[in-house]
C-alpha positions in Angstrom: 157.0 245.9 -27.9 155.1 243.4 -25.6 153.1 244.5 -22.4 152.6 242.6 -19.7 149.2 242.2 -18.6 147.3 243.5 -15.1 147.2 241.0 -12.7 143.7 242.8 -11.9 141.7 245.4 -13.1 140.0 247.8 -10.6 137.2 250.1 -12.4 136.7 253.2 -10.7 133.4 255.2 -11.8 134.3 259.2 -11.3 132.0 262.1 -11.4 134.5 265.1 -10.0 136.5 262.9 -7.7 139.5 264.6 -8.2 139.8 265.4 -4.2 139.5 262.0 -3.5 141.4 259.9 -6.1 144.7 260.2 -4.8 144.2 258.4 -1.3 142.1 255.5 -3.4 144.8 254.9 -6.4 147.5 255.3 -3.8 145.6 252.1 -2.5 145.4 250.4 -5.7 147.5 246.8 -5.0 151.0 246.6 -6.9 150.4 245.1 -10.1 146.9 245.8 -10.4 145.6 248.7 -13.0 143.5 251.2 -11.9 140.8 252.3 -14.7 139.2 255.6 -13.5 136.1 255.8 -16.0 135.3 259.5 -16.2 132.1 260.3 -16.6 132.0 264.1 -17.3 134.3 265.0 -14.9 134.8 269.4 -14.8 137.0 269.3 -11.8 140.6 267.8 -13.4 139.7 264.2 -12.2 141.4 262.8 -15.3 144.1 264.8 -15.1 144.7 263.7 -11.5 144.1 260.0 -12.2 146.7 260.1 -14.9 149.5 261.7 -12.3 148.6 259.0 -10.1 149.1 256.2 -12.8 146.1 255.1 -13.6 144.7 254.2 -17.2 141.5 256.6 -18.0 138.8 255.7 -19.6 136.1 258.2 -21.2 132.2 257.6 -20.8 130.2 260.3 -22.1 126.9 259.1 -20.8 126.2 259.4 -17.8 125.2 257.0 -15.4 126.8 255.0 -12.6 126.1 251.8 -14.5 127.4 253.3 -18.0 130.8 254.3 -16.4 131.4 250.8 -14.5 130.5 248.7 -18.1 132.5 251.3 -19.7 135.5 250.0 -17.4 134.4 246.3 -17.4 134.7 246.5 -21.8 137.9 248.5 -21.2 139.4 245.5 -18.9 141.7 243.2 -20.0 142.9 241.1 -17.2 141.1 237.9 -16.0 140.0 239.1 -12.7 137.8 242.7 -12.5 137.2 244.4 -9.6 134.7 247.4 -8.8 135.1 250.4 -6.4 133.8 253.5 -5.8 136.1 257.0 -6.5 135.3 258.9 -3.7 137.1 257.9 -0.8 134.6 255.9 1.1 135.9 252.3 0.5 139.5 251.2 0.4 140.7 249.1 -2.7 143.4 247.2 -1.0 140.6 245.4 1.0 140.0 243.5 -2.8 142.8 241.6 -2.4 141.2 238.8 -0.4 138.1 239.2 -2.8 140.5 238.0 -5.4 141.9 235.2 -3.8 138.4 233.9 -2.9 137.7 234.3 -6.7 141.1 232.8 -8.1 140.9 229.7 -5.9 137.5 229.2 -7.0 135.7 229.5 -4.1 133.4 232.1 -5.2 131.9 233.3 -8.5 131.7 236.9 -7.4 132.3 238.5 -4.1 130.8 241.7 -2.7 131.8 244.2 0.4 128.7 244.6 3.0 129.4 248.2 4.1 130.1 248.7 7.6 130.1 252.2 8.1 132.8 254.0 9.9 132.5 257.6 11.6 129.9 260.1 11.3 128.2 260.8 8.0 129.3 257.4 6.3 125.9 256.2 5.5 122.9 258.4 5.9 120.2 257.0 7.5 117.4 257.3 4.2 120.6 255.7 2.1 120.7 252.9 4.6 116.9 252.2 4.7 116.8 252.0 0.9 119.6 249.7 0.8 117.8 247.3 3.5 114.6 247.4 1.4 116.0 246.8 -1.5 118.1 243.4 -0.4 114.9 242.3 1.3 113.8 242.3 -2.4 116.3 240.9 -3.7 116.1 237.7 -1.6 112.9 237.4 -2.5 113.8 237.6 -5.9 116.8 235.1 -6.1 116.8 233.6 -2.7 120.3 235.0 -2.1 120.9 236.2 1.9 122.5 239.1 1.4 122.5 242.3 3.2 124.1 245.2 0.8 124.4 245.9 -2.7 127.7 247.8 -2.2 130.1 248.9 -4.9 133.2 247.0 -3.6 133.0 243.7 -6.1 135.2 241.0 -7.5 134.5 238.5 -10.6 136.3 237.3 -13.4 135.8 239.3 -16.8 134.5 236.9 -19.1 131.8 235.6 -17.2 131.0 239.2 -16.1 130.3 240.0 -19.8 128.3 237.2 -20.9 125.9 238.2 -18.5 124.5 240.5 -20.6 123.9 243.6 -18.5 122.2 246.3 -19.7 121.0 248.9 -16.9 123.4 251.9 -17.4 121.9 253.9 -14.4 121.9 253.0 -10.5 120.5 249.6 -11.2 123.6 248.2 -12.5 124.7 246.8 -9.4 121.8 245.0 -8.9 121.5 243.8 -12.5 124.8 242.1 -12.2 124.2 240.4 -9.0 120.3 239.2 -9.9 121.9 237.9 -13.8 124.5 236.2 -11.7 122.1 234.3 -9.2 120.2 233.3 -12.1 123.0 232.0 -14.1 123.9 229.7 -10.9 126.9 231.9 -9.5 128.6 231.1 -6.2 128.0 234.7 -4.4 129.7 235.4 -0.9 129.8 238.7 0.8 132.2 239.9 3.4 132.3 242.9 5.9 134.0 246.1 5.1 134.7 249.1 6.7 132.5 252.3 4.8 133.9 255.9 5.5 132.5 259.1 5.0 132.8 260.1 1.4 134.9 262.7 0.0 132.8 265.3 -1.3 128.7 265.2 -2.1 127.2 262.0 -3.3 125.8 262.2 -6.7 123.3 259.6 -6.1 122.3 258.5 -2.6 123.5 262.3 -0.6 119.6 263.3 -1.0 116.3 261.5 -0.7 115.5 262.2 -4.5 118.8 260.6 -5.1 118.1 257.1 -3.2 114.3 257.2 -4.4 116.0 257.3 -8.0 118.2 254.6 -7.1 115.1 252.4 -5.4 113.2 253.1 -8.6 115.9 251.9 -10.9 116.5 248.6 -8.9 113.0 247.9 -8.5 112.7 248.0 -12.6 115.5 245.6 -12.6 113.9 242.9 -10.1 111.0 243.3 -12.4 112.8 241.6 -15.2 112.2 238.0 -15.9 115.4 235.2 -15.6 117.9 236.0 -17.1 119.4 233.2 -19.6 122.1 230.9 -18.6 124.6 232.6 -20.5 126.5 233.8 -17.6 127.1 230.5 -16.1 130.8 230.2 -14.9 130.9 226.9 -14.5 
């Protein structure tokens, strides 16, 4: 018996997101597969994910990057997307991102978060993101405004980037190494909603500082090899 491969795989890193997952998974476009990467949840997130038709990947090593990379390595579709599982971002917004990748108009498409509603993006988290975007510009020349989690690219070139960060620096390392490899990187505005539940990373000053520290470490890396070039 053969199984039809998914059109797109959507990686959803997850740590205690049982309350948010139904909203997120109901918005996965038809024909796409949700890969919920359970990063040690204790609230039944994995069971909720399966009940809503998602494939569950278990990653015992804690860390946002560890969860994202476990999802990437488990993916089989040509195009892989990333989206938070906390209901702050609507995965259906990825449809034009995927189209842009498939039409060979961009190699990596990112969502620039535009907050909607009170509490959608705390001031300290926004300030940290702005500082990192400026450092990224100096490092790569890319005029990006956000390092948000909503993104799409082809699976094989992503794997070829050889991403090694397994903490908060993973999204930035992806962009830095893609830029070093000559990828065409696009950015589009997306609405950013108040998350469901407490943030594990940027909900506090301490979490934000840890994220900035992880990303500064990534920015100090020497230029990556050309193995991830997609053209």
